[in-house]
Structures are given as structure tokens and as C-alpha cells.
MDTraj code that builds the backbone (N, CA, C; nanometers):
import mdtraj as md
import numpy as np

residues = "MET SER LEU PRO ASP ALA ALA ALA PRO GLN PRO ALA PRO ARG ASP SER ARG ALA GLY VAL TYR PHE PRO ILE ILE LEU LEU VAL ILE PHE CYS ALA PRO ILE PHE PHE PHE ARG LEU GLY ARG PRO GLY LEU GLY ASP PRO ASP GLU GLY ARG ASN ALA GLU VAL ALA ARG GLU MET VAL GLU THR GLY ASP TRP VAL THR PRO HIS LEU ASP GLY VAL VAL TYR LEU ASP LYS PRO PRO ALA PHE PHE TRP ALA VAL ALA LEU SER TYR LEU SER PHE GLY VAL SER GLU TRP SER ALA ARG ALA PRO SER ALA PHE SER ALA LEU GLY LEU ILE ALA LEU VAL ALA TRP PHE ALA ARG ARG GLN MET GLY ASN ALA ALA ALA GLY SER ARG VAL".split()
xyz = np.array([
    [2.4361, 2.4445, 4.1316],
    [2.3165, 2.4673, 4.2069],
    [2.2297, 2.3433, 4.1961],
    [2.1811, 2.2932, 4.3058],
    [2.0997, 2.1719, 4.3060],
    [1.9566, 2.2042, 4.3466],
    [1.8668, 2.1169, 4.3063],
    [1.7263, 2.1347, 4.3411],
    [1.7041, 2.0977, 4.4871],
    [1.6189, 2.1707, 4.5552],
    [1.5845, 2.1283, 4.6910],
    [1.5122, 1.9943, 4.6863],
    [1.5141, 1.9255, 4.7976],
    [1.4536, 1.7921, 4.8029],
    [1.3057, 1.7940, 4.7651],
    [1.2350, 1.8998, 4.7979],
    [1.0919, 1.9060, 4.7668],
    [1.0678, 1.9184, 4.6171],
    [1.1607, 1.9808, 4.5421],
    [1.1416, 2.0008, 4.3993],
    [1.1939, 1.8839, 4.3170],
    [1.2779, 1.8008, 4.3739],
    [1.3339, 1.6871, 4.3003],
    [1.2244, 1.5837, 4.2749],
    [1.2254, 1.5201, 4.1586],
    [1.1245, 1.4174, 4.1310],
    [1.1403, 1.3001, 4.2269],
    [1.0293, 1.2573, 4.2792],
    [1.0291, 1.1466, 4.3755],
    [0.9925, 1.0174, 4.3028],
    [1.0558, 0.9071, 4.3375],
    [1.0181, 0.7802, 4.2753],
    [0.8764, 0.7415, 4.3183],
    [0.8080, 0.6710, 4.2303],
    [0.6713, 0.6277, 4.2599],
    [0.6728, 0.5265, 4.3733],
    [0.5819, 0.5393, 4.4679],
    [0.5758, 0.4402, 4.5744],
    [0.5350, 0.3042, 4.5182],
    [0.5645, 0.2006, 4.5930],
    [0.5379, 0.0651, 4.5460],
    [0.3893, 0.0384, 4.5265],
    [0.3034, 0.1081, 4.5968],
    [0.1604, 0.0851, 4.5846],
    [0.0926, 0.1839, 4.4903],
    [0.1689, 0.2528, 4.4064],
    [0.1091, 0.3477, 4.3133],
    [0.0316, 0.2717, 4.2056],
    [-0.0506, 0.3444, 4.1308],
    [-0.1297, 0.2809, 4.0244],
    [-0.0398, 0.2153, 3.9203],
    [0.0713, 0.2822, 3.8873],
    [0.1622, 0.2245, 3.7880],
    [0.2195, 0.0928, 3.8399],
    [0.2520, 0.0865, 3.9667],
    [0.3057, -0.0355, 4.0247],
    [0.2035, -0.1469, 4.0339],
    [0.0774, -0.1111, 4.0442],
    [-0.0294, -0.2110, 4.0552],
    [-0.0632, -0.2679, 3.9181],
    [-0.0723, -0.1828, 3.8171],
    [-0.1202, -0.2268, 3.6866],
    [-0.0110, -0.2748, 3.5925],
    [0.1127, -0.2387, 3.6174],
    [0.2210, -0.2773, 3.5270],
    [0.2333, -0.4290, 3.5107],
    [0.2341, -0.5079, 3.6186],
    [0.2432, -0.6539, 3.5997],
    [0.1224, -0.7111, 3.5254],
    [0.0050, -0.6535, 3.5465],
    [-0.1144, -0.7017, 3.4777],
    [-0.1042, -0.6715, 3.3289],
    [-0.0547, -0.5531, 3.2956],
    [-0.0366, -0.5171, 3.1548],
    [0.0664, -0.6084, 3.0894],
    [0.1741, -0.6385, 3.1595],
    [0.2742, -0.7312, 3.1057],
    [0.2144, -0.8693, 3.0825],
    [0.1317, -0.9155, 3.1746],
    [0.0676, -1.0457, 3.1596],
    [-0.0226, -1.0486, 3.0361],
    [-0.0993, -0.9428, 3.0157],
    [-0.1867, -0.9352, 2.8983],
    [-0.1038, -0.9321, 2.7697],
    [0.0044, -0.8555, 2.7690],
    [0.0914, -0.8488, 2.6511],
    [0.1553, -0.9850, 2.6239],
    [0.1908, -1.0570, 2.7288],
    [0.2503, -1.1897, 2.7132],
    [0.1486, -1.2899, 2.6589],
    [0.0233, -1.2810, 2.7027],
    [-0.0794, -1.3770, 2.6621],
    [-0.1426, -1.3442, 2.5269],
    [-0.1356, -1.2210, 2.4827],
    [-0.2008, -1.1815, 2.3574],
    [-0.1555, -1.2652, 2.2375],
    [-0.0263, -1.2899, 2.2191],
    [0.0124, -1.3728, 2.1037],
    [-0.0444, -1.5144, 2.1099],
    [-0.0647, -1.5651, 2.2290],
    [-0.1204, -1.6999, 2.2427],
    [-0.2633, -1.7034, 2.1886],
    [-0.3413, -1.6016, 2.2197],
    [-0.4804, -1.5988, 2.1756],
    [-0.4959, -1.5547, 2.0303],
    [-0.4074, -1.4705, 1.9811],
    [-0.4242, -1.4148, 1.8480],
    [-0.3419, -1.4850, 1.7401],
    [-0.2566, -1.5794, 1.7778],
    [-0.1761, -1.6522, 1.6798],
    [-0.2680, -1.7362, 1.5916],
    [-0.2617, -1.7144, 1.4618],
    [-0.3400, -1.7878, 1.3625],
    [-0.4906, -1.7822, 1.3901],
    [-0.5360, -1.6694, 1.4390],
    [-0.6771, -1.6548, 1.4748],
    [-0.7682, -1.6667, 1.3531],
    [-0.7256, -1.6192, 1.2390],
    [-0.8097, -1.6253, 1.1216],
    [-0.7696, -1.7301, 1.0200],
    [-0.6699, -1.8132, 1.0509],
    [-0.6181, -1.9082, 0.9528],
    [-0.7129, -2.0239, 0.9254],
    [-0.7494, -2.1057, 1.0233],
    [-0.8404, -2.2150, 0.9881],
    [-0.9798, -2.1587, 0.9632],
    [-1.0516, -2.2205, 0.8714],
    [-1.1881, -2.1750, 0.8432],
    [-1.2797, -2.2014, 0.9611],
    [-1.3992, -2.1501, 0.9516],
    [-1.4975, -2.1709, 1.0578],
    [-1.5527, -2.3121, 1.0422],
    [-1.4868, -2.4082, 1.1045],
    [-1.5207, -2.5486, 1.0858],
    [-1.6299, -2.5996, 1.1774],
    [-1.6300, -2.5560, 1.2995],
    [-1.7304, -2.6019, 1.3958],
    [-1.8673, -2.5474, 1.3559],
    [-1.9721, -2.6285, 1.3588],
    [-2.1042, -2.5779, 1.3178],
    [-2.1510, -2.4575, 1.3996],
    [-2.1255, -2.4579, 1.5287],
    [-2.1683, -2.3453, 1.6122],
    [-2.0945, -2.2173, 1.5761],
    [-1.9659, -2.2301, 1.5481],
    [-1.8848, -2.1134, 1.5149],
    [-1.9342, -2.0476, 1.3858],
    [-1.9609, -2.1270, 1.2852],
    [-2.0124, -2.0737, 1.1598],
    [-2.1518, -2.0157, 1.1750],
    [-2.2344, -2.0807, 1.2534],
    [-2.3708, -2.0316, 1.2762],
    [-2.3685, -1.8967, 1.3468],
    [-2.2875, -1.8842, 1.4512],
    [-2.2786, -1.7574, 1.5245],
    [-2.2239, -1.6458, 1.4355],
    [-2.1262, -1.6780, 1.3523],
    [-2.0697, -1.5782, 1.2622],
    [-2.1735, -1.5336, 1.1595],
    [-2.2546, -1.6263, 1.1111],
    [-2.3566, -1.5913, 1.0118],
    [-2.4669, -1.5059, 1.0730],
    [-2.5079, -1.5371, 1.1958],
    [-2.6109, -1.4558, 1.2627],
    [-2.5602, -1.3124, 1.2780],
    [-2.4356, -1.2962, 1.3193],
    [-2.3789, -1.1616, 1.3352],
    [-2.3671, -1.0910, 1.2006],
    [-2.3300, -1.1646, 1.0953],
    [-2.3192, -1.1044, 0.9632],
    [-2.4556, -1.0557, 0.9144],
    [-2.5592, -1.1350, 0.9420],
    [-2.6937, -1.0930, 0.9025],
    [-2.7402, -0.9720, 0.9832],
    [-2.6968, -0.9608, 1.1085],
    [-2.7291, -0.8410, 1.1867],
    [-2.6727, -0.7163, 1.1202],
    [-2.5483, -0.7271, 1.0756],
    [-2.4843, -0.6126, 1.0099],
    [-2.5527, -0.5843, 0.8762],
    [-2.5827, -0.6892, 0.8022],
    [-2.6410, -0.6721, 0.6694],
    [-2.7817, -0.6129, 0.6749],
    [-2.8659, -0.6621, 0.7664],
    [-3.0046, -0.6153, 0.7727],
    [-3.0214, -0.4910, 0.8579],
    [-2.9292, -0.4677, 0.9502],
    [-2.9415, -0.3543, 1.0417],
    [-3.0347, -0.3823, 1.1581],
    [-3.0855, -0.5047, 1.1693],
    [-3.1732, -0.5438, 1.2798],
    [-3.0870, -0.5993, 1.3927],
    [-3.0612, -0.5158, 1.4936],
    [-2.9753, -0.5540, 1.6050],
    [-3.0545, -0.6103, 1.7222],
    [-3.1858, -0.6194, 1.7078],
    [-3.2706, -0.6663, 1.8175],
    [-3.3041, -0.8141, 1.8020],
    [-3.3431, -0.8535, 1.6816],
    [-3.3851, -0.9913, 1.6573],
    [-3.2819, -1.0619, 1.5707],
    [-3.2113, -1.1612, 1.6270],
    [-3.1143, -1.2352, 1.5457],
    [-3.1852, -1.3202, 1.4395],
    [-3.1229, -1.3298, 1.3220],
    [-3.1747, -1.4125, 1.2133],
    [-3.0640, -1.5036, 1.1631],
    [-3.1029, -1.6241, 1.1220],
    [-3.0106, -1.7179, 1.0585],
    [-3.0746, -1.7618, 0.9276],
    [-3.0136, -1.7284, 0.8184],
    [-3.0679, -1.7554, 0.6854],
    [-3.2076, -1.6970, 0.6694],
    [-3.2294, -1.5794, 0.7241],
    [-3.3561, -1.5100, 0.7119],
    [-3.4630, -1.5535, 0.8100],
    [-3.4370, -1.6576, 0.8888],
    [-3.5335, -1.7089, 0.9862],
    [-3.4939, -1.6590, 1.1246],
    [-3.5914, -1.6196, 1.2049],
    [-3.5640, -1.5709, 1.3405],
    [-3.4914, -1.6800, 1.4187],
    [-3.3808, -1.6416, 1.4843],
    [-3.2966, -1.7358, 1.5576],
    [-3.2863, -1.6880, 1.7024],
    [-3.3740, -1.7393, 1.7869],
    [-3.3794, -1.6951, 1.9263],
    [-3.3244, -1.8003, 2.0223],
    [-3.2368, -1.8876, 1.9752],
    [-3.1826, -1.9935, 2.0597],
    [-3.0801, -1.9434, 2.1605],
    [-3.0165, -1.8312, 2.1327],
    [-2.9119, -1.7784, 2.2218],
    [-2.9357, -1.6306, 2.2465],
    [-2.8884, -1.5809, 2.3610],
    [-2.8969, -1.4357, 2.3845],
    [-2.8094, -1.3621, 2.2826],
    [-2.8466, -1.2410, 2.2445],
    [-2.7764, -1.1728, 2.1351],
    [-2.6462, -1.1036, 2.1724],
    [-2.6031, -1.1050, 2.2963],
    [-2.4838, -1.0280, 2.3355],
    [-2.3599, -1.0689, 2.2558],
    [-2.3381, -1.1978, 2.2389],
    [-2.2209, -1.2416, 2.1627],
    [-2.2344, -1.2018, 2.0160],
    [-2.3549, -1.2136, 1.9614],
    [-2.3771, -1.1721, 1.8229],
    [-2.3472, -1.0242, 1.8053],
    [-2.3843, -0.9432, 1.9031],
    [-2.3553, -0.7998, 1.8978],
    [-2.2053, -0.7749, 1.8945],
    [-2.1315, -0.8495, 1.9800],
    [-1.9859, -0.8313, 1.9834],
    [-1.9228, -0.8675, 1.8491],
    [-1.9667, -0.9773, 1.7901],
    [-1.9117, -1.0182, 1.6607],
    [-1.9527, -0.9193, 1.5520],
    [-2.0765, -0.8712, 1.5569],
    [-2.1216, -0.7730, 1.4571],
    [-2.0408, -0.6441, 1.4671],
    [-2.0117, -0.5985, 1.5886],
    [-1.9270, -0.4796, 1.6053],
    [-1.7858, -0.5056, 1.5531],
    [-1.7386, -0.6265, 1.5725],
    [-1.6075, -0.6635, 1.5192],
    [-1.6093, -0.6609, 1.3664],
    [-1.7187, -0.7089, 1.3066],
    [-1.7317, -0.7021, 1.1602],
    [-1.7294, -0.5579, 1.1118],
    [-1.7997, -0.4710, 1.1834],
    [-1.8013, -0.3305, 1.1433],
    [-1.6636, -0.2666, 1.1584],
    [-1.5873, -0.3099, 1.2580],
    [-1.4549, -0.2517, 1.2837],
    [-1.3469, -0.3074, 1.1915],
    [-1.3480, -0.4391, 1.1705],
    [-1.2374, -0.5047, 1.1001],
    [-1.2761, -0.5655, 0.9661],
    [-1.4034, -0.5633, 0.9314],
    [-1.4487, -0.6285, 0.8087],
    [-1.4923, -0.7712, 0.8380],
    [-1.5683, -0.8283, 0.7483],
    [-1.6203, -0.9643, 0.7671],
    [-1.5120, -1.0651, 0.7296],
    [-1.4658, -1.1413, 0.8272],
    [-1.3637, -1.2448, 0.8049],
    [-1.3651, -1.3412, 0.9223],
    [-1.2912, -1.4504, 0.9075],
    [-1.2800, -1.5461, 1.0178],
    [-1.2129, -1.4807, 1.1381],
    [-1.1114, -1.3975, 1.1103],
    [-1.0402, -1.3309, 1.2193],
    [-1.1343, -1.2435, 1.3007],
    [-1.2144, -1.1629, 1.2322],
    [-1.3029, -1.0725, 1.3056],
    [-1.4177, -1.1471, 1.3727],
    [-1.4524, -1.2666, 1.3254],
    [-1.5540, -1.3466, 1.3930],
    [-1.5010, -1.4029, 1.5243],
    [-1.3708, -1.4290, 1.5313],
    [-1.3118, -1.4865, 1.6520],
    [-1.2508, -1.3820, 1.7454],
    [-1.2309, -1.2608, 1.6968],
    [-1.1644, -1.1570, 1.7766],
    [-1.2362, -1.1247, 1.9077],
    [-1.3694, -1.1148, 1.9123],
    [-1.4328, -1.0849, 2.0417],
    [-1.4026, -1.1890, 2.1491],
    [-1.3930, -1.3153, 2.1107],
    [-1.3594, -1.4193, 2.2087],
    [-1.2165, -1.4026, 2.2591],
    [-1.1235, -1.3696, 2.1698],
    [-0.9841, -1.3504, 2.2102],
    [-0.9695, -1.2282, 2.3004],
    [-1.0362, -1.1177, 2.2640],
    [-1.0302, -0.9987, 2.3494],
    [-1.0959, -1.0244, 2.4849],
    [-1.2031, -1.1012, 2.4864],
    [-1.2688, -1.1344, 2.6138],
    [-1.1776, -1.2199, 2.7009],
    [-1.1049, -1.3126, 2.6399],
    [-1.0116, -1.3955, 2.7160],
    [-0.9008, -1.3104, 2.7776],
    [-0.8484, -1.2140, 2.7013],
    [-0.7463, -1.1248, 2.7561],
    [-0.8019, -1.0413, 2.8711],
    [-0.9238, -0.9923, 2.8540],
    [-0.9869, -0.9157, 2.9616],
    [-1.0079, -0.9997, 3.0858],
    [-1.0449, -1.1257, 3.0678],
    [-1.0649, -1.2141, 3.1829],
    [-0.9333, -1.2425, 3.2546],
    [-0.8251, -1.2585, 3.1793],
    [-0.6938, -1.2785, 3.2419],
    [-0.6562, -1.1570, 3.3256],
    [-0.6773, -1.0373, 3.2716],
    [-0.6467, -0.9153, 3.3465],
    [-0.7346, -0.9051, 3.4710],
    [-0.8617, -0.9400, 3.4589],
    [-0.9532, -0.9331, 3.5729],
    [-0.9147, -1.0321, 3.6823],
    [-0.8777, -1.1520, 3.6447],
    [-0.8374, -1.2526, 3.7446],
    [-0.7077, -1.2103, 3.8136],
    [-0.6116, -1.1577, 3.7385],
    [-0.4860, -1.1113, 3.7998],
    [-0.5121, -0.9952, 3.8954],
    [-0.5978, -0.9011, 3.8537],
    [-0.6316, -0.7885, 3.9413],
    [-0.7017, -0.8382, 4.0681],
    [-0.7956, -0.9307, 4.0525],
    [-0.8692, -0.9835, 4.1671],
    [-0.7758, -1.0601, 4.2616],
    [-0.6871, -1.1416, 4.2056],
    [-0.5935, -1.2174, 4.2896],
    [-0.5023, -1.1235, 4.3672],
    [-0.4544, -1.0188, 4.3020],
    [-0.3681, -0.9220, 4.3703],
    [-0.4445, -0.8513, 4.4811],
    [-0.5672, -0.8136, 4.4532],
    [-0.6471, -0.7388, 4.5513],
    [-0.6855, -0.8251, 4.6720],
    [-0.7187, -0.9511, 4.6460],
    [-0.7660, -1.0374, 4.7532],
    [-0.6539, -1.1068, 4.8302],
    [-0.5468, -1.1457, 4.7594],
    [-0.4457, -1.2295, 4.8227],
    [-0.3052, -1.1735, 4.8207],
    [-0.2862, -1.0555, 4.7636],
    [-0.1546, -0.9938, 4.7647],
    [-0.0763, -1.0203, 4.6379],
    [0.0423, -0.9625, 4.6331],
    [0.1266, -0.9678, 4.5144],
    [0.1717, -1.1099, 4.4806],
    [0.2048, -1.1886, 4.5801],
    [0.2560, -1.3237, 4.5530],
    [0.1511, -1.4097, 4.4842],
    [0.0249, -1.3969, 4.5227],
    [-0.0818, -1.4753, 4.4606],
    [-0.1071, -1.4301, 4.3173],
    [-0.0849, -1.3035, 4.2894],
    [-0.1084, -1.2499, 4.1558],
    [0.0079, -1.2814, 4.0610],
    [0.1161, -1.3345, 4.1136],
    [0.2283, -1.3713, 4.0293],
    [0.3262, -1.2589, 4.0030],
    [0.3204, -1.1524, 4.0832],
    [0.4145, -1.0418, 4.0619],
    [0.4979, -1.0210, 4.1863],
    [0.6121, -0.9628, 4.1664],
    [0.7057, -0.9401, 4.2759],
    [0.7142, -0.7920, 4.3109],
    [0.6263, -0.7091, 4.2516],
    [0.6328, -0.5643, 4.2740],
    [0.5940, -0.5311, 4.4148],
])
top = md.Topology()
chain = top.add_chain()
for i, resn in enumerate(residues, 1):
    res = top.add_residue(resn, chain, resSeq=i)
    for name in ("N", "CA", "C"):
        top.add_atom(name, md.element.get_by_symbol(name[0]), res)
traj = md.Trajectory(xyz[None], top)
């Protein structure tokens, strides 16, 4: 006894959500090792990198998420959005070089996915680099 055609599972059409997002997910998975390889190995050598990490650490330590501080002094040279991301990373992963750099790596992966999605939407599959 066989299933009628209406009850048989149908293959997903080429324009289904799975077909649209699968190449983008593969691209993100392919690029992730590039961004996360040795992310926490070298110390925070650049002065800006260490300064930003310290401001975020002080946010977590003091609980003041509105006014950034650097060595106890108000530090209003930059908008706090990046400090917030690093502070949330500290709360999630602990205070380390890896967690100080993780928001930048995750943002880069998100930007790659956004550009691939935009290229596919605006210019078609060939421009997005997929053959689906």
C-alpha cells in the first residue's frame, strides 16, 4: 500500500527559507574559525584595546552601566555601546583577553551574514556566492 501523492512528503522548493539561509549559515560556519583562531592568545597589546577592555571591566565591577570610567575617572571619549558589549561578554565568559575580543568577532560574523543576505536579496544567488 502506498501513500497518495498529497500525503507523501514534498521536497522543499528552491526558494524556501531553508534554501535561502543554508548557504549563509555555511558561510558563517566557514568564517568563524578565521575570526576565533587564537582570539585570546596574544595579550592586549594595543593601547586602545587595553583601554576599552579596562573600561568594560570597570563597568562590571562598579555596576555603573551609564557612565564609563577608566581608572576611576569618567571616560566620555567614546560612546558606551562597545563597552556594554564587552561588559556583557565579561559577564558571560569571565574576564579575559578572549572575552574582551569576542564581541568584535561575533560582530564580524554577523556582518558577513548580513552582507551575504543583502547581496542575495538585491542581486540574486550568483552575487551572494551560492548556487542554490
